[in-house]
N, C-alpha and C positions, 0 to 999 in steps of 0.2 A: 504493500500500500504506500509506504513512504517513497519507494523508488518510483512509483507511478507519479506522485506529485512532483518529485525532482525532475523526472523526464518532461512532465507537462510544463513546469516552470522554464526549463531549458528551451522547449519548443516555442513557447510564447516569447521568450527573450530573443530567440533567433528570428522569429517572424517580425517582431517589432523593429529590430535592428535593420533587417534586410529591407523592409518596406517603408520605413519612416526615418530612422536615425541616419543610416548610411547615405541615402540620397541627399538628405539635408547637409551632411558633412561635406560631401563632394561639391554640391551646388554653392555652398558658402566658402569654399576654398580651404576647408579644414580636413582634407583627405588624409593628411599626415597623422591625424590624431584618431583614426578609426578604431585602433585597439583600445585607446582610453575611452572612446565613446561606447564601445561594446561593454566595458566594465560599468560605465555610467548607466547604461540601460538596465543592467542587473540591479544597481542601487535603486533606480526608479521603481522597478517592479517590486523589489523587497519592501520599499516604502509603502506602496499601494497595499501589499499584503498586510503589513503592520497596521496601517490605518483601519483596514476592514476588520482585522482580528481584535484590535483594541476596542473598536466601537461595539462589536458583537458581544464581547466579554465584559468590559468595564461599564459601558453605558447602562445595561440592565442592573448592575450592582449599585451604581449611583442612584438609580430610581428606587431600589429595594432598601438599601441601608445607607442613606446619605448622612453625612455629618451635620449638614444644615441645608436648608432650602436656599437656592441661589437667589441673591438679591438683584443681580444684574446678569441676565442671560445673554445680553449682547457681549459681555466680557468673555463668555465661553466661546462664542462664535469668533471673536477676535483671536483667541488662543488657537482655534482651529486653523486660522490663516497661518499662524506661526508653524503649526504642525505640518501643513502642506509644504511650506517653504523648506523646512528641515528634513522631513521624512521622505520627500520625493527625490532626495539625492543631490540637490543643487549645491549644498555646502560641501558635501563629500567630493563632488566632481571638481569644484574649485580648488579644494585642498590637494586633490590628486594631481591636477595640472601644474601646481606650483611646487609642492613639497617633494613628491615622489621623484621627479626628474632630478631635482637638486641632490636628493639623497643618493640616487643612482650614480650621479657624477662624482660625488664625494667618495662613495664606495669604490668607484673605479680608480680614483687617485690613490686610495689606500692600497689597492691590489698592486698597482705599479710599484709601490714601495715595499711590497711583500707582506703587507698587513691585511689579514682577512677580516671582514666584518664580524662582529660579535653575534652569536646566536645563543639565546638563553637555553634552548633545548639541548645544545651541544654539551652543556654541563651535566646533563642527565641523559646519556645516549640511549638508555633502555626504557625511557619514559613512554608509556602508551599514549595514543593520541588524545584521549580524554584528559589524562593528567597534564599533558602539555598545554591543552586548552585552558584548564583551570589555573595553571601556573601563570600563563599570560594574563588571565583575567585578574588575578590577585595583584600582579605587578602594576598593571594599568590602573587598577582601582586605588592602589597606594599613591600613585602619582596624581590621580584625580582628586584624592582627599586633600593633598597639599595645594594643588591648584585652586580648589574650592576655598580653602582657608585664606589663600592670598586674595581671592576676590572679595573677601569680607574684611581684610585688614589693610589694604592699600586704598587710600582715599579716592583717587580718580577711578580705580577699578570698581570699587563698591558703588560709585555713582552710576556706572553702567549696569552692574548686577542688580541694583535696586529695582530695575524694571521687572525682573523675574519675581522679586519678593513683593511687588506692589499689588499682585493679584489677591484681592480679598475674598474672591469666590473661586477657590482652587477647584480644579476639575481634571479629567483625564487628559486634556490637551495642554495643561499648564506647564508641563515639563519643557515644552518647546518655546515658551514665552521668554525669550532672551534677546537682548540687543544683538544685532547681526555682528557687530564688532566684537562683542564679548564671546559669542559662539565661535567666531573665526579664530580668536586667540586660543580657545580650548581645542578646537579641531586640529589646528596646526601643532599644538603641543602633543596631543595624543598620537597624531600621525608620526611625528618625529620619534617619540618614545617607542611606538610599535615597530617602526622600521629599524630603530637602533638595536632592539633586542631580538630582531629576526622573526617577527610575527608573519607567517605566510599570508598572502592576500586573501585566500579563501577563509582562513580562520579569522582574519581581521573583520571581514564582513559579518561573520557570525557573532563575534565578540560585540561589535557595535549594535547589532540587532537585539541580542539578549539584553544588553545594558539599557537600551532605549525602552524595551518592553517593561522591564522592572521599574524604571524611573517613571513611566506613565502610571503604573500601579501606585507608586509612592505618592504621586500628586493627585490621584483621583479623590473625588468627594465621597469616600466610602469609610464607614466605621469598621475598620479592620485592623487587628494587631495579630502578632504571631506568638503570643504567650511569653511567659517569663524567659524561657530559653531561646525561643525563636527570635525574639526581639534583639538578642545579642549575637545572632548569627547572620541575619539578613535585615537590611533596612526596610522597615514596614511603613505603611501610610501613616500610622500614629507617630512613629519615631521621627519621620521626616516632617510631619506637620509641626512638630515642636520646633524644628529648624526654621520653619516659616512663621512661627508665632511672633506677634507684635512684641517687641522688646527682647525676649530671650533669644529669638532667632538671629538677631543681628547686633546685639549689644553685650558688653561685659555685664555681669551680674551687678545690679545696683548702681550702674554708671551709664552715662550717655556716650561713652567711647565705643569705638568699633570692637566687635568681638563676635559672640554667638556660640552656638553649640550644634552638635549632630551634623558635622560636615561630610560624613561618609556618604559616598554615592551608592555603593552596593553593600559594602560590609561595615557594620558598626564597630568592627574590631579596631580600626584606627582611632576612632573617637575614644574607645575604652583605653587604648594604649597611651594616648597623648592627652588625656584628661579633658576632652570636650564632649563626652557623652552625657546626655540628660534624658533619663527614662521617665516620662510622665504618663500617668494613667488617663488623663483627659485629652480632649481634642480642642486645642486652643484656636482662638480667632487669628487669622493670618493677615499680613500686611506689613507696612513700614510705619514706624511711629509718627513720622512727620506728615503722614496722610491725615491724621486725626486733627480735628479742630482744636485749637488751644495748645497744641504741642509745638515743638520746634518746627518751623516752616509754616505753621498755621494753616494746615490743610493743603500741603503741596500738591500741585497738579501733576500726575504722571501720564496724562493723555488718555484718550478714548480709543483712537484707531491706531493701526499698525505704524503709519508714517509719523503721526504726531508723537507717539511714544518713542520712536527712534530719534526724532529731532530733540525732544526734551531730554533724552538720555545723553546726547552729545553736549547739550547746554549744561547739564549737571556735571558732566565730566570736566568741562572747562572751569566751571564755577568752583568745584571742589579742589581742582588742581591749584587754583589761585589762593584759596583761603582755608581749605580743609573742610571736612564735613561738619554740619551743625551738631 
């Protein structure tokens, strides 16, 4: 059965590339990049499958066991726009066109000097495929944890990342609600790390897909937790909602300075090791403190639509770079 779906996916990818993508590449003078475009077609189809699966699984759960009723349903539609942009492979293609050739060129220079690129699996030559996949997952998640902490501790970077936290009606699409510049920085970092440790292209596709699916669950408006033990093994919607909570999610305890808790993207292990874990039983209200009337910023406007949110994000970045966060 699994092989049937793999073959079906390959057939659809081949048909779409042959009848739509390849003709467009040659007409537009981009015939030299047909191999990359074939990979891009795969990302596009994977994104479509992800969107459909997430809607069929998580949307009914949001209706059955919601944390709260959505106060602004338009905000969910706006998050869906972000999901379309990110899940259909546009960012992955852009990163592929820029980072991968550069890394290939760098690896070629190293080979000329007799230095072979590092491969993490070479340290454990008898590692079975599943163990190798999990090893890559843990290493990438470790890097993602520190990247996420930096987003919350560097003033100008937090100004961009605030867009993600400004959603007060979190839902299954909110994972993708990120400033394009913020996401580009993360995608470049992850691509560089993956290439540096020798993640095979096929495994990288699967790693990204698994990570995105789990992060969509974390952001969904569902009253779900994994129990006392499970909460310490995998980031749950309740654990991650605390990260998005007003005050605790982005400030040091009892202070207005930058900080926060629960930065783990997939594994709470890093938060537990580095003292940023906070296991709460409740489901907190989400948002950024300066959105609230009477607080710092007196009801700061984060924008309603996609482009307005991006413009305001750039303005915040310049503002905070000059004078620091309020």
